N, C-alpha and C positions, 0 to 999 in steps of 0.2 A: 174475161177482163173485169178487174175489180173497179167499181166506180169510186171516184174520190169522195170523201166524206162531204156532206152538204155543209156549206158555210152559212150559219145563221146570221142574217144582217142585223146590225145593232138596232135595238128598239129606240124609239124616241126618248124614252126615259134614260137609257144608257148613254145616248149621245149627249143629252142635257147634263147628266152627271159628270161626264168627262169635260164638257165645256166649262162647268162650274169649277171643277178642280183646277183646270188650267187658269181660269180667271183668278182664283184664290192664290195660285202660285205667283202670278204676275203681281197681284196686289201686295203680297208679302214681300216680294223682291223690292217693290217700290218703297214701302215703309221701312224696310231694312236699310237700304243703301241711300235713298234720297233723303230721308229724315236724318240719317246719321251725318250727312254732309251739310245739312242746313245750319248746324251750330257754327261751323267755320264761315258759312255764307253770311250769317248774321253779323259776325265780326267785320267782314269786308263791307257789308252794306252800311253799317253804322259809321264808316269812315267819312261819310258825307251826308248821311240822312239820320237825324235824331231817332232814338229807339222807338218811341210810341208812334210817331208819324210813319216810320219805316214799316213797322208791323201792321199798323192800321191800314195803310194804303195798299199793301200787298194783299191783305185779306179781303178788303172791300173790292179791289179790282178783280181778283180771281173769282170771288163770289158773284159779282155782277156779270162778268163774262159768262160764267157757267149758267147763271139764271136765265140770261137772254137766250143762250143757245137752246136750253131745255124748253123755254117758253115758245121759241120759234118752231121747235119740233113737235109742239103739241102736248107737252107734258102737263099734267094736271097741277094747278096751283094749290098751295097749302090752304086748308081751311083755317078758321080763326084759332082753334085750339092748337093746330100744328104750327102755326106761326109763333104762338107763345112758347111752345116747347122748343122750337128751333132757336129762338132768340135766347132762351135760358141756357141752352147748350152752347150757343155761340159765346156767351159771356164766360162760361166755365172753360171751354176749350181754347178759344182764341184770346179773349181779353185777359183772363187770368192765367190759363195754362201757358200760352205762348208769350203774352205781354210781360209777365213777371220774369220769365226766363230771359227775354231780350234785355230787360233792365238789369238783371243779375250779371249778364256777360260783360257789363261795364265794370263789375267788381271782382270778376274771377275769370280764369281761363275757360274757353268754350268747352274744352274736353272735360274739365272738372264739373261744369254744369251738366253735361250729358250724363256723367256717371251718377250724379245726384238724381237726375230725372229718372234714371233706371229704377229707382225705388218705387215708381208709380204702381206696379202690380201689387206691392205690399200693401199700400193704402187701399187699393181696390178690394183686396181681401177683407179688410176691416169694414169698408163701406158695405160690402155684401152682407155683413151681419145685420144691417138695418132691415134687410128683407129675409132674415131667418137663416142665412147661410154663414154662420160664424166659422172662423178658421178652426181646423182640427189640430190635433197635437203636433203633427209634422209641420203644418202651416204656421203655427205659433213659433216653432223653432226657426223657420225661415224668416218670419217677421223680426224676431230678435236678432238674427244674424244680419239682416239688412240694416237695422237701426245701429248695430255695432259698426257696420261699415261706414255709415254716415258719421259716427263719432270719430272713427279713425281718420277720415278725410278732414274733419274739423281740427284734428290735432297736428296736422301737417305743418311743420315750421317753414318759415320763409315763403309763405304763399301770399298771393295778392287777394285771396278770398277773405271777406270779412263776414261777421255774423249776419249783417243785413242781407248780403247777397245770398248766403246759404239759406236764410229763412225764406227769401223770395222764391228760390228754386223749389224748396220743399212745399211751400204753399201751392205753387204751380202744380207740382206732382199730385198733391192731395185733391186739388180742384179737378184736374184732368181725370183722376181715378174716380171721383164721384160722378162726373159726367159720363164716364164709360159705363159704370154700373147702372146709373139712373136711366140712360138712354134706352136700355132694354125694357123699361117699364112704360115708356111714353108712346103716345100716338104721333108718329112722324110721317112726313111725305114719303112716297115711294122713290126708289132710284137715287140719282145724284142730287135731286132737289133738296134733300136734307142738308147735304154738304154746302150747297150754294147759299141757302138762307142763313145757315150758321156762320159762314165766313163773312157774309154781308153784315150781320148783326154784330159780330165780334169786331169787325173792322171799324164800324161806326163808333163803337164804344172807345176803341183805342185812339181813333182820330180826335174825338172829343177830349180824351185825356191828354193827348199831346198838345192840343190847342190851349187847354187850360194851363198846361205846364210851360207855355211859352216857347215851344220847340220850333215854331215856324221861323223865328229870328235866326236859328242856327242851321238852317238848311243850306248846304253848300255841296251839292252832289258832284262827285268825281266819276270818271268813266268806270273805275273799278266798282264804286258803290252802285252805280246804275246797273252794271252787268250782274252784280250779285243780287240786286233787287229783282231783276227780271228772272233770274234763276229761281229765287225763292218763290216768286209768284207763280211761274209756270210749272216748275218741277215740284217745289215743296207744297204748294196749295192745290193746284189743279191736278197734279199727279199724286203726291203723297197723301194729302188729306182726303181726297175723293176715294183713294184706295182704302184708307183707314175706315171711313164710314161704310164702305162696301163690306169690309171684313166684319165690322160690328153687326151687320144685318145678316150675314151669311155664314158665320163661323161662331165658335165659342169664344167667350171672353179670353180664355187662355191663349187661343191662337191669335186673336186680334191684338193682344198686348205683348206678344212674344218679341216684338221689335225691340223691347227693352234689353234683350240679350245682345243685340247686334249694334244698335245705335252708338253706345259708348265706345265700342271698338273702332268704328268708322270715324267718329268724332275725334278720338284720341290719335288715330293715325294721321288725320288731316291737321289737327292742331299742333302735333309735335313735328310732323314732316314739313308742313308748309308755313305754319304760324309761329314756329320756334317756341312752342309751349313746353313746359318741363314734364318729364315723366319720372316720378319719384316712387320710392318704396311705399310711402303712405298712400299714394294715389293707386298704385297697383294692388296693395293689400285691401284698402277700403273698397275699391271697385270689385275685387274678387268676392268679398263678403256680401256685398249688395247683390251681385249676380247669383251667387249661391243661394241667398235667401229667396230671390225671385224664382229660381228653379224649383225650390222646395214648395213655394206657394203655388206656382202655376201648374206644375206637372201633377200635383195632387188632384186638380180639377179636370 
């Protein structure tokens, strides 16, 4: 009788590797689908909550909740340098990256803003040059294609987007790209503590901005706005942003920023299907050029 081949039990290293791959897959799904839906969620939330107060309150609420949970579970608190680094990234990611996009959606369709934000990996490629990783030939082609796509979008006739709104989104993408590249060089807390402190810091900056802008006088929340705010806070912040920080710490920059492929498609589907936004040849062509440029930039690395 022939004995069956012995089955080698998985080693701890193999089990850990499989668990990490599974967590990376879940995190990617979160930033792909959840973040793509937040553009339309922002539009709904601003129907009763002014932009800076809406963004600041969701970031501060989510960050505080996450911080308290981590602290209660015994997570190590950041040291002085880590606090400074997290606050700086919170300003780049939440205050500038998200805050400017929220303001811009008052001047353009949410789907168009999502397409412009998709240019972020292009700027990340340029920022990488500050640390000696300048784009190579094919990456320069991708960058030029992406910029051409932005130009095509700006040439779209009969659009509600103006130059100020477009500039806001592009500055947001540049700030987010710099934070993405720079975060790999910084001393940051372990686990989700990084995300918690960043969200709190960015939320405070946005709330101060909204207060100085006089937004409290225009707060008139509706049930739709409140529901959208809750979704943005729980799903967009606690789910999506925590997943993004996890990807930055456990994958390459190319993987962490690959959401730029999918977010515009999700935002476009929701904006056109539910929000009645337009889908034009300029928007399709410009978006295709930006995504092609991102592909050439990211896949090379």
